[in-house]
C-alpha positions in Angstrom: 68.1 9.3 -42.0 67.1 11.7 -44.7 68.1 15.0 -43.2 66.3 16.9 -45.9 63.0 15.3 -45.0 63.6 16.0 -41.3 64.1 19.7 -42.0 60.8 19.7 -43.9 59.0 18.1 -41.0 60.5 20.5 -38.6 59.4 23.4 -40.7 55.8 22.1 -40.7 55.8 21.4 -37.0 54.3 24.5 -35.4 55.5 23.3 -31.9 59.0 24.4 -33.0 59.7 28.1 -33.2 63.2 29.5 -33.6 64.7 26.2 -32.9 63.0 25.5 -29.5 59.7 23.8 -28.5 57.0 25.8 -26.9 55.9 24.8 -23.4 52.4 26.2 -23.9 50.2 23.3 -25.2 47.9 25.8 -26.9 50.8 27.0 -29.1 50.8 23.6 -30.7 47.8 24.6 -32.9 46.5 27.8 -34.4 43.9 29.7 -32.3 40.3 28.9 -32.7 39.5 32.5 -33.1 41.3 35.9 -33.3 40.0 39.2 -32.1 41.8 42.3 -33.5 42.3 45.3 -31.1 40.8 48.4 -32.8 43.6 50.7 -34.0 42.1 53.7 -32.2 42.4 52.0 -28.8 45.5 51.1 -26.8 46.1 47.5 -25.9 46.6 48.5 -22.2 43.1 50.0 -22.2 41.6 46.8 -23.7 43.5 44.4 -21.5 43.0 46.3 -18.3 45.4 46.9 -15.4 47.8 43.9 -15.2 45.7 42.2 -17.9 42.8 42.0 -15.4 40.2 41.9 -18.3 42.0 39.0 -20.0 42.1 37.0 -16.7 38.5 37.7 -15.9 37.1 36.8 -19.3 39.3 33.7 -19.5 37.9 32.5 -16.1 34.2 33.4 -16.8 34.1 31.8 -20.3 36.3 28.7 -19.7 38.6 29.6 -22.6 42.3 30.1 -23.0 43.3 33.6 -24.1 46.7 35.0 -25.2 47.6 38.5 -26.2 49.8 38.5 -29.3 51.8 41.7 -29.0 53.5 41.3 -32.4 50.2 41.0 -34.3 48.2 43.3 -32.0 45.5 40.7 -31.6 43.9 38.5 -28.9 44.0 34.8 -29.6 41.4 32.4 -28.2 41.0 28.7 -27.8 38.0 26.8 -26.5 34.6 25.5 -27.3 32.7 27.5 -30.0 30.0 28.9 -27.7 32.6 29.9 -25.0 34.8 31.6 -27.6 31.8 33.5 -29.0 30.9 34.6 -25.4 34.5 35.8 -24.8 34.5 37.8 -28.1 31.3 39.5 -27.2 32.9 40.6 -24.0 36.0 42.0 -25.8 33.7 43.8 -28.2 31.7 45.3 -25.4 34.9 46.6 -23.7 36.0 48.2 -26.9 32.5 49.7 -27.5 32.4 51.2 -24.0 35.9 52.6 -24.3 35.1 54.2 -27.6 31.9 55.7 -26.2 33.8 57.2 -23.3 36.5 58.6 -25.6 33.9 60.2 -27.9 32.1 61.7 -24.9 35.4 63.2 -23.6 36.2 64.6 -27.0 32.7 66.2 -27.1 33.2 67.8 -23.7 36.6 69.3 -24.4 36.3 70.3 -28.1 37.2 73.9 -28.9 34.1 75.7 -30.1 36.1 77.9 -32.5 37.4 75.0 -34.4 34.7 72.4 -33.8 32.6 71.0 -36.6 29.2 72.6 -37.1 26.4 70.9 -35.2 24.4 68.4 -37.2 21.0 69.6 -38.4 18.2 68.3 -36.2 15.7 65.8 -37.6 12.0 66.6 -37.8 11.3 64.6 -34.7 14.1 66.3 -32.8 12.8 69.7 -33.9 9.3 68.9 -32.7 10.7 67.8 -29.3 12.8 71.0 -29.0 9.8 73.1 -29.9 7.6 71.4 -27.3 10.3 71.9 -24.6 10.7 75.6 -25.5 6.9 76.1 -25.4 6.7 74.4 -22.0 9.5 76.5 -20.6 7.9 79.7 -22.1 4.6 78.9 -20.4 6.3 78.3 -17.1 8.1 81.7 -17.4 4.8 83.5 -18.3 3.3 82.8 -14.9 6.3 83.5 -12.7 6.3 86.5 -10.4 3.3 88.7 -10.1 0.5 89.6 -12.6 1.0 92.9 -14.5 -2.5 93.9 -13.6 -4.9 92.7 -10.9 -6.9 89.6 -11.8 -10.6 89.3 -10.9 -10.1 86.0 -9.0 -7.8 85.0 -6.2 -7.5 82.4 -3.4 -5.3 81.9 -0.4 -3.8 79.0 1.5 -2.6 79.8 5.0 0.2 77.5 6.3 -0.9 76.2 9.8 2.8 75.6 10.8 5.2 78.6 10.8 8.2 76.3 11.4 8.1 74.6 8.0 10.3 76.1 5.3 8.3 76.5 2.1 11.3 75.4 0.0 10.7 71.9 1.4 7.7 71.5 -0.8 8.0 74.1 -3.6 11.7 73.9 -4.1 14.7 76.2 -3.4 13.9 78.2 -6.5 10.3 77.3 -6.8 11.1 74.7 -9.5 8.3 72.5 -8.1 5.8 75.3 -8.3 6.6 76.5 -11.8 4.9 73.5 -13.6 1.8 74.0 -11.3 1.6 77.7 -12.5 1.9 76.7 -16.1 -0.6 73.8 -16.0 -3.2 75.8 -14.0 -2.5 79.1 -15.8 -2.5 81.0 -12.6 0.0 83.2 -10.8 1.1 81.8 -7.4 3.3 83.4 -4.8 4.2 83.2 -1.1 3.6 86.1 1.3 5.8 85.7 4.4 3.9 88.1 6.6 0.5 86.3 6.7 2.4 83.1 6.0 0.2 82.2 3.1 0.2 81.3 -0.6 -1.9 83.3 -3.0 -3.2 82.3 -6.4 -4.5 84.8 -9.0 -6.1 84.2 -12.4 -8.7 85.5 -14.7 -11.1 82.6 -14.0 -12.2 80.8 -10.8 -11.3 77.3 -12.0 -7.7 78.2 -12.5 -7.5 79.8 -9.0 -9.1 76.8 -7.3 -6.9 74.3 -9.1 -3.7 76.2 -8.4 -4.2 76.8 -4.7 -5.5 73.2 -4.2 -2.2 71.8 -5.7 -0.2 74.0 -3.4 -2.2 72.7 -0.4 -1.7 69.1 -1.6 2.1 69.7 -1.8 2.1 70.9 1.8 -0.1 68.0 3.0 2.1 65.5 1.3 5.2 66.9 3.1 3.4 66.8 6.5 2.2 63.2 5.8 5.7 62.0 4.8 7.2 63.5 8.0 4.8 61.6 10.2 6.1 58.2 9.1 8.3 56.7 11.9 12.1 56.7 11.2 14.9 54.7 12.7 17.9 56.3 14.5 19.8 56.0 11.3 17.2 58.1 9.6 15.8 55.2 7.6 12.0 54.9 7.1 10.8 52.2 9.5 7.0 52.8 9.2 4.3 51.6 11.6 4.8 48.1 12.7 2.0 46.0 14.4 2.2 42.6 16.0 -1.1 40.7 16.3 -2.2 37.2 17.0 -5.1 35.4 15.3 -7.9 34.2 17.5 -7.2 30.4 18.1 -9.9 27.8 17.7 -9.2 26.6 21.2 -9.2 29.3 23.9 -7.2 27.3 26.5 -4.0 27.0 24.6 -0.8 28.7 25.7 2.1 30.2 23.7 5.8 29.6 24.0 8.7 31.7 22.7 10.9 28.9 21.2 14.1 28.6 19.4 13.7 27.7 15.7 14.1 24.1 14.5 17.4 23.0 13.0 17.7 24.1 9.4 15.2 26.9 9.7 15.8 29.5 7.0 15.9 32.9 8.7 14.9 36.2 7.1 17.3 37.4 4.4 17.8 40.8 6.0 18.7 39.4 9.5 22.3 39.7 10.7 24.3 36.5 10.6 24.6 35.8 14.4 21.3 37.4 15.4 19.4 35.3 18.0 15.6 35.0 17.5 12.6 33.0 18.6 9.3 31.9 17.0 5.9 31.3 18.5 4.8 27.8 19.4 1.4 26.6 20.5 1.0 24.7 23.8 -2.0 22.4 23.7 -3.2 19.8 26.1 -0.2 20.3 28.4 2.5 19.6 25.8 4.3 21.7 23.3 3.6 20.2 19.9 6.9 21.1 18.1 9.1 22.4 20.9 12.4 21.1 22.2 10.9 19.9 25.5 7.5 19.1 26.9 5.7 21.0 29.7 3.4 18.7 31.7 -0.1 19.6 33.0 1.0 19.6 36.6 3.5 22.4 36.2 2.6 26.0 37.2 1.2 27.6 34.0 -0.3 31.0 33.2 -4.0 31.3 33.4 -5.8 32.5 30.2 -8.6 35.0 30.3 -11.2 33.2 28.1 -13.3 36.3 27.6 -10.4 38.2 26.2 -9.5 35.4 23.8 -13.1 35.4 22.5 -12.8 39.1 21.5 -9.4 38.8 19.8 -10.9 38.6 16.3 -13.1 41.7 16.8 -10.2 43.7 18.3 -8.0 42.7 15.3 -10.5 44.0 12.9 -10.6 47.3 14.6 -6.8 47.6 14.9 -6.2 46.6 11.3 -8.9 48.9 10.0 -7.5 51.9 12.0 -3.9 51.1 10.9 -4.8 50.8 7.2 -7.0 54.0 7.4 -4.0 55.9 8.8 -1.5 54.5 6.3 -3.7 54.9 3.2 -4.4 58.5 4.3 -0.7 59.2 4.5 0.2 57.8 1.1 -2.9 59.1 -0.7 -1.2 62.1 -2.1 2.2 60.5 -2.8 3.2 60.7 -6.5 5.1 57.4 -6.1 4.8 53.7 -6.8 2.7 52.0 -4.1 2.5 48.3 -3.3 0.2 46.5 -0.8 1.0 42.8 -0.4 0.2 39.8 1.9 3.1 37.3 2.3 3.2 34.1 4.1 6.0 32.7 6.3 7.1 33.0 9.9 7.5 35.9 12.4 11.0 35.9 13.9 11.3 38.0 17.1 14.7 39.5 17.6 14.0 41.5 20.8 11.8 39.6 23.2 11.0 39.1 26.9 12.9 36.6 29.1 9.8 34.6 30.1 9.1 31.8 27.6 5.6 30.6 28.4 2.6 33.0 28.0 -1.2 33.0 28.2 -2.6 34.4 24.9 -4.2 37.4 26.6 -1.0 38.3 28.4 1.1 37.8 25.2 -1.2 40.2 23.3 -1.4 42.9 26.0 2.2 42.8 27.4 4.4 41.5 24.6 2.9 42.1 21.1 1.8 45.6 22.0 5.2 46.6 23.5 7.1 49.1 21.5 10.4 47.4 22.4 9.4 44.2 20.6 11.1 43.9 17.2 10.9 41.2 14.6 11.8 40.1 11.1 9.6 38.1 8.8 10.9 34.9 7.0 9.1 34.7 3.7 10.9 31.5 2.7 8.2 28.9 2.4 10.6 26.3 0.9 14.1 26.0 -0.6 13.0 23.5 -3.3 10.1 23.3 -5.7 8.7 20.0 -4.4 7.2 21.6 -1.2 5.1 24.0 -3.3 4.0 21.6 -6.0 0.8 20.6 -4.1 -0.3 24.3 -4.0 0.4 24.8 -7.7 -1.4 21.6 -8.5 -4.4 22.7 -6.5 -4.6 26.0 -8.3 -4.0 24.4 -11.7 -7.0 22.2 -11.3 -9.3 25.2 -10.9 -11.0 26.5 -14.1 -9.5 29.7 -15.5 -7.2 30.2 -12.5 -3.9 30.0 -14.2 -2.4 33.1 -15.9 -1.4 32.6 -19.6 2.3 32.5 -20.3 3.5 31.5 -16.9 6.1 31.3 -15.5 7.0 34.9 -15.8 10.7 35.9 -15.3 12.0 39.2 -14.1 15.1 40.6 -12.4 15.3 43.0 -9.5 18.7 44.7 -9.6 19.9 46.8 -6.7 22.5 49.4 -7.5 24.4 52.2 -5.8 26.4 55.3 -7.0 30.1 54.4 -7.0 31.0 57.7 -5.2 28.1 57.8 -2.8 26.7 54.5 -1.4 23.7 56.4 0.0 22.4 56.9 -3.5 20.5 53.6 -4.0 18.3 52.6 -6.9 16.3 49.5 -7.7 15.6 48.3 -11.3 12.8 45.9 -12.2 13.6 44.4 -15.6 11.9 42.0 -18.0 13.2 40.6 -21.2 11.4 39.7 -24.3 10.8 35.9 -24.0 8.1 33.4 -24.9 7.0 30.1 -23.6 7.1 28.2 -20.3 10.8 27.3 -20.7 11.9 31.0 -20.9 13.3 30.4 -24.4 13.8 33.6 -26.4 11.9 34.2 -29.6 13.4 33.0 -32.8 13.6 36.5 -34.4 16.1 37.6 -31.7 18.6 35.0 -33.0 20.1 34.3 -29.6 20.3 38.0 -28.7 18.2 39.0 -25.7 16.2 42.2 -25.9 15.2 44.3 -22.9 11.5 44.6 -22.5 9.6 46.5 -19.8 11.9 48.1 -17.1 11.5 50.5 -14.3 13.8 52.2 -11.8 12.9 53.6 -8.3 14.7 55.2 -5.4 13.8 56.3 -1.9 12.0 53.0 -1.0 10.0 53.3 2.2 8.2 50.8 4.4 5.0 52.7 5.4 3.2 50.0 7.4 3.6 46.4 8.4 1.1 44.1 10.1 2.5 40.8 11.4 -0.3 38.3 12.2 0.8 35.2 14.2 -1.5 32.2 13.4 -1.3 29.4 16.0 -3.8 27.1 14.2 -1.6 26.9 11.1 2.0 26.1 10.3 2.7 29.6 9.0 1.8 33.2 9.7 1.3 36.2 7.4 2.4 39.8 7.0 0.6 42.7 5.3 2.8 45.5 4.0 2.4 48.9 2.3 5.6 50.1 0.6 6.3 53.2 -1.6 9.1 54.2 -3.9 9.9 57.2 -6.1 10.1 56.5 -9.8 13.2 57.6 -11.6 13.2 59.1 -15.1 13.4 56.3 -17.7 14.9 58.3 -20.5 17.1 55.8 -22.4 19.8 58.5 -22.9 20.1 59.3 -19.2 22.3 57.4 -16.8 19.6 54.9 -15.7 18.4 54.3 -19.3 22.0 53.8 -20.6 22.5 51.1 -17.9 19.2 49.4 -18.5 19.5 49.2 -22.3 22.9 47.5 -22.0 21.4 44.6 -19.9 21.0 41.3 -21.7 20.8 37.6 -21.1 23.5 35.1 -22.0 22.3 33.0 -24.9 23.4 29.7 -23.5 22.2 29.8 -19.8 19.9 32.9 -19.7 22.0 34.4 -17.0 22.0 38.2 -16.6 24.8 40.2 -18.2 25.3 43.8 -16.9 27.9 46.5 -17.3 28.7 48.9 -14.4 29.0 52.6 -15.4 30.5 55.7 -13.9 27.1 56.4 -12.3 25.8 52.9 -11.5 27.4 49.9 -9.8 25.4 46.7 -9.2 25.3 45.5 -5.5 22.9 42.6 -5.8 20.6 40.8 -8.3 17.4 38.8 -7.6 15.9 36.7 -10.4 12.2 36.0 -9.9 10.4 33.2 -11.6 6.6 33.8 -11.0 3.7 31.4 -11.3 0.5 33.5 -11.2 -3.1 32.4 -10.5 -6.5 34.0 -9.9 -8.2 33.1 -6.7 -11.8 34.0 -5.8 -12.0 36.2 -8.9 -10.4 39.3 -7.5 -7.2 38.0 -5.7 -3.9 37.2 -7.4 -1.7 34.5 -6.0 2.1 34.6 -6.8 4.3 31.5 -6.2 7.8 32.8 -6.8 11.2 31.3 -7.0 13.9 33.8 -5.8 17.5 33.4 -6.9 19.8 35.8 -5.2 23.3 37.0 -5.9 25.3 39.3 -3.6 27.9 41.0 -5.8 31.2 42.6 -5.1 32.4 45.7 -6.8 33.5 45.1 -10.4 35.3 47.3 -12.9 33.4 49.9 -14.9 32.7 49.3 -18.6 33.2 45.5 -18.5 30.5 42.9 -19.1 29.8 40.8 -16.0 27.9 37.5 -16.2 26.1 36.2 -13.1 27.5 33.0 -11.7 25.6 29.8 -12.6 25.0 29.1 -8.9 23.2 31.9 -7.0 24.2 32.6 -3.4 20.7 31.7 -2.2 17.5 30.1 -3.5 14.1 30.3 -1.9 10.4 30.0 -2.7 7.6 32.3 -1.4 3.8 32.8 -1.7 2.2 36.3 -2.1 -1.5 37.3 -2.1 -3.0 40.6 -3.2 -6.1 42.1 -4.8 -5.8 43.3 -8.4 -7.9 46.3 -7.5 -5.2 47.5 -5.1 -2.7 47.7 -8.0 -5.3 49.4 -10.2 -6.0 52.1 -7.6 -2.3 52.7 -6.7 -1.3 52.9 -10.4 -2.8 56.4 -10.5 -0.2 57.7 -8.0 2.9 57.0 -10.1 1.4 59.1 -13.0 0.3 62.1 -11.0 1.3 65.6 -11.9 2.7 67.8 -9.2 0.1 68.4 -6.5 -2.6 66.3 -8.2 -5.0 64.0 -6.3 -5.5 60.3 -7.4 -8.9 59.0 -8.4 -9.1 56.6 -5.4 -9.8 57.3 -1.7 -8.9 55.3 1.4 -12.5 54.5 1.9 -12.7 52.8 -1.5 -10.2 50.2 -0.3 -11.5 49.7 3.2 -15.3 49.8 2.6 -17.6 48.0 0.2 -18.5 44.3 0.1 -15.0 43.1 -1.0 -13.0 45.7 0.9 -14.1 45.3 4.5 -11.4 44.1 6.9 -13.5 41.3 8.3 -14.0 39.9 4.8 -10.3 40.3 4.1 -9.3 38.3 7.3 -11.8 35.6 6.4 -10.4 35.3 2.9 -6.8 35.0 4.2 -7.8 32.3 6.6 -9.7 30.5 3.9 -6.5 30.7 1.7 -4.4 29.3 4.4 -6.8 26.4 5.2 -7.8 25.5 1.6 -4.8 26.5 -0.6 -1.8 26.2 1.7 -3.5 23.2 3.5 -0.8 22.9 6.1 1.4 21.3 3.4 4.4 23.3 4.6 5.6 22.6 8.0 8.2 24.6 10.0 10.5 21.6 9.4 10.1 22.0 5.7 12.3 25.0 5.7 15.3 22.7 5.9 17.4 22.8 2.8 15.9 20.9 -0.1 17.9 20.4 -3.2 14.9 19.5 -5.4 14.2 22.2 -7.9 12.4 20.6 -10.8 9.2 22.1 -12.2 
């Protein structure tokens, strides 16, 4: 043997180091990529406690990662796209650490030795000037006028028990913009329990006192919405039954069929029942049959014939009250009709009911409680006939569908009661959700919105015995959050992006925001009867555990739950309610409850006829209760 040649081969063999072979197979070759730890950051900060970041990134990207302590670098092996994904996560961690470090330095710098502040740009100077001008105007009208003005107006509070700070603020911070905008002096007089507005013209006085009155009415209205024992807004809940085509049928409270997808917000082991129709002596879809010769409840035929008329009156009154309550809310408002099944969670012991007795004694009982299952299918195949029917209609389909958006629910890490919801869209084009070429694989956040204090104001559950599904009409409100990109919510939103390979959401928890759940919605939108919008939506839901702050998190490929739903609403509803989210303090929107409830297209009897036509012509009984059983098909 030529020992000299063997020494040369040993020197070239990178599996031999310091006279011993490495056990790690990845050490047999050079790393596919190397990421250098920035010199201004410690390796312990980058790697995380017990190298938690290294383990997490390794698992999430399907790569092998080693920290080379001697070289101060992170070495990576794996497929090119996986390695690139891992490097992006390491870079994100370093960027967040650096941002936090600079922020801390800024907070604790000594003024005497600090660098002089950078000169403001022209745009920043203009913004500062506008802010100072706004603050000056607000200051000008605080307190009392130096001399008496020729015009004044008063608003007497009808309730002496309501603290004025509830609607004008502890330090009248809510009232100050009203003073500046209306150019009137406004103050409260405890003795007569009234607000007084004073100005040099009648228009300013009337505008100022009207806004104060609206603030008071808004507070009173919000306090009238029913709450749960846990101080959560429950809203008004109504249970109705649609007038059946055959007056002689009975109704049974029955256990759901095997595989039925229960409502997403229902507790795991909660027992519930659904309504079944009994026709010609037998239950059509129940577990057992009830013969004609058994003792059955007797139905009041005259009562059944008046169900439709009574429903119109009750729904009209319910909507009139709810719309009157939310009329002055400076919040986002949504009114929607969704299809599915009513699931009763608190219900009477008797199972078989005549329709009139069910309506009078069960559905109107305040003890009755329910959840609504909006899952129409768990796979795409069940809803293909509906989409095909709508596609065949001229000019029904919205351009650019399907639309994709994310609903992200977050909490404050130190206070779980502080909850916010983000609705986020990304800049994408085409049916297949491919990103545009100019983004070069990097997703860009598009429209986004954040809200808090979400409330259910009203809910009408309509059981439909003649169809395979029922419907629910809801009115919900939420307070919009400031969308300044430099504030906490803006910082979180502008760090959101999509993974270039699978379009999965990537997010970063911050010291103010921790993600608790994500729902990706893929929407197919259609026009129906000119003024209605139909949404067929695929919901992909992830329930998330707490993750470290400042670290990129990629959603798993497989969501925890997948469902499909159908929603119906009028475009005019959204157009009217859009005014409320842009109201100044104490302003009144352009719409009135009568605009929605009256007119040829707004009457409740027309609305009910349209819903029934949609169920019979569009849904076409194509979705049975049994279709809720899991379906793995998910192709478009």
